[in-house]
C-alpha positions in Angstrom: 10.1 -8.0 18.2 12.7 -5.3 17.6 11.9 -1.7 18.4 12.1 -0.7 14.7 9.7 -3.4 13.7 7.3 -2.4 16.5 7.6 1.3 15.4 6.8 0.5 11.7 4.1 -2.2 12.4 2.4 0.1 15.0 2.4 2.9 12.4 0.9 0.6 9.8 -1.8 -0.7 12.1 -2.8 2.8 13.4 -2.8 4.3 9.9 -4.8 1.4 8.4 -7.4 1.2 11.1 -8.1 4.9 11.2 -8.0 5.6 7.4 -10.2 2.5 6.8 -12.7 3.7 9.3 -12.7 7.2 7.9 -13.3 5.7 4.4 -16.3 3.8 5.7 -17.7 6.9 7.4 -17.6 8.8 4.0 -19.4 5.9 2.2 -22.3 5.3 4.6 -25.7 6.1 3.0 -23.9 7.4 -0.1 -26.7 6.6 -2.6 -25.4 6.5 -6.1 -22.4 8.6 -5.3 -19.0 7.0 -4.7 -18.9 8.7 -1.3 -20.7 11.6 0.5 -19.0 15.0 0.3 -17.9 16.4 3.6 -20.6 19.1 3.7 -23.2 16.3 3.2 -22.1 14.0 6.0 -24.4 13.6 8.9 -23.2 15.2 12.1 -22.5 11.8 13.7 -20.3 10.8 10.8 -18.4 14.2 11.0 -17.9 13.5 14.7 -16.7 10.0 13.9 -14.2 11.4 11.3 -12.9 14.0 13.9 -12.7 11.3 16.5 -10.7 9.0 14.2 -8.3 11.9 13.4 -7.9 12.5 17.1 -7.3 8.8 17.7 -4.7 8.7 14.9 -2.8 11.7 16.4 -3.0 10.3 19.9 -1.9 6.8 18.9 1.0 8.1 16.8 1.9 10.3 19.7 2.1 7.3 22.0 4.0 5.4 19.4 6.5 8.3 19.0 6.9 8.5 22.7 7.8 4.8 23.0 9.9 4.4 19.9 11.5 7.8 19.0 15.0 6.5 19.6 14.8 4.5 16.3 14.5 7.8 14.4 17.2 10.3 13.6 15.2 13.0 15.5 16.4 14.1 18.9 14.8 12.4 21.9 12.6 15.4 23.0 8.9 16.1 23.2 9.1 18.6 20.3 10.8 16.0 18.1 8.0 13.5 18.9 5.4 16.1 18.1 7.2 16.9 14.8 7.3 13.1 14.0 3.6 12.9 14.5 2.9 16.0 12.4 5.2 14.8 9.5 3.9 11.2 9.6 0.2 12.4 9.7 0.7 15.0 7.0 2.7 12.8 4.7 0.6 9.7 5.4 -2.7 11.5 4.6 -1.1 13.0 1.4 -0.1 9.5 0.3 -3.5 8.1 1.3 -5.3 10.8 -0.7 -3.1 10.0 -3.7 -3.9 6.3 -3.4 -7.6 7.2 -3.1 -7.4 9.3 -6.2 -5.8 6.4 -8.0 -8.5 3.9 -6.9 -11.3 6.2 -8.0 -9.6 7.0 -11.3 -9.1 3.2 -11.8 -12.8 2.6 -11.1 -12.1 0.2 -8.3 -15.3 -1.1 -6.7 -16.3 0.3 -3.3 -15.6 -3.1 -1.7 -12.1 -3.2 -3.1 -11.5 0.4 -2.0 -12.5 -0.3 1.6 -10.5 -3.4 1.8 -7.5 -1.5 0.4 -8.1 1.3 2.9 -8.1 -1.1 5.9 -5.3 -3.3 4.7 -3.0 -0.9 2.9 -4.1 2.5 4.3 -1.2 2.5 6.7 1.4 2.1 4.0 1.9 5.8 3.3 2.3 6.5 7.0 4.9 3.7 7.3 6.8 5.0 4.3 7.0 8.4 5.9 8.0 6.9 9.3 10.7 4.8 7.5 12.1 7.9 5.9 12.6 9.2 9.5 14.4 6.1 10.8 18.1 6.3 11.7 19.0 3.6 9.2 20.1 5.1 5.9 19.2 1.8 4.1 15.7 2.0 5.5 15.5 5.6 4.2 16.6 4.6 0.7 14.2 1.7 0.6 11.3 3.8 1.7 12.2 6.5 -0.9 12.4 3.9 -3.7 9.1 2.3 -2.7 7.5 5.8 -2.5 8.7 6.7 -6.0 7.5 3.4 -7.4 4.1 3.9 -5.8 3.8 7.4 -7.2 4.7 6.1 -10.7 2.1 3.2 -10.3 -0.5 5.7 -9.1 0.2 8.1 -12.0 -0.2 5.2 -14.5 -3.5 4.2 -13.0 -4.6 7.9 -13.2 -3.7 7.9 -16.9 -0.7 10.1 -16.3 -2.8 12.9 -14.8 -2.3 12.6 -11.0 -2.7 16.3 -10.3 -6.1 16.4 -12.2 -7.3 13.2 -10.5 -6.2 14.4 -7.1 -7.8 17.8 -7.5 -11.1 16.2 -8.7 -11.2 13.9 -5.7 -10.5 16.8 -3.3 -13.2 18.9 -5.1 -15.7 16.0 -4.6 -14.8 15.5 -1.0 -15.2 19.1 -0.1 -18.5 19.4 -2.0 -20.3 22.7 -2.0 -17.9 24.2 0.6 -15.6 25.1 -2.3 -18.3 25.8 -4.9 -20.4 28.1 -2.8 -24.1 28.0 -2.2 
């Protein structure tokens, strides 16, 4: 397996496993709600979410350390840290966008969790592919990202900002609305 393939597949697996598990933690004992707001999660679930975030950062850090030479970034520790930061930030932004689309599209909880585990790593891979040395990979990742954004906007009835803001509002719960 080539280093580029290992780099991208590793990013996909790490992103999917962690985001899928985070999605499950938000949907445990949810009652009639689609998920539990952050401020309503039991302490053990919050600890689980924090643990999964730490695992994501650590796994991506190890991946960057072993495969940084396939990116256009310099081969330094700072560049590896930057890669992790950009892939985590962009990946979670894309994952949140996809979550907003699935909620706006009224996908069932089962479908959402399957998508989180199977495709949850795609936004992370697209960001990682934008950072590859290959210009063709950069263009391909950019085209796929634009198409995914258009598809998401169509699922959200052309209002992705509203749907994203509503999802964020529901995730944060009363921490943004006050007591």
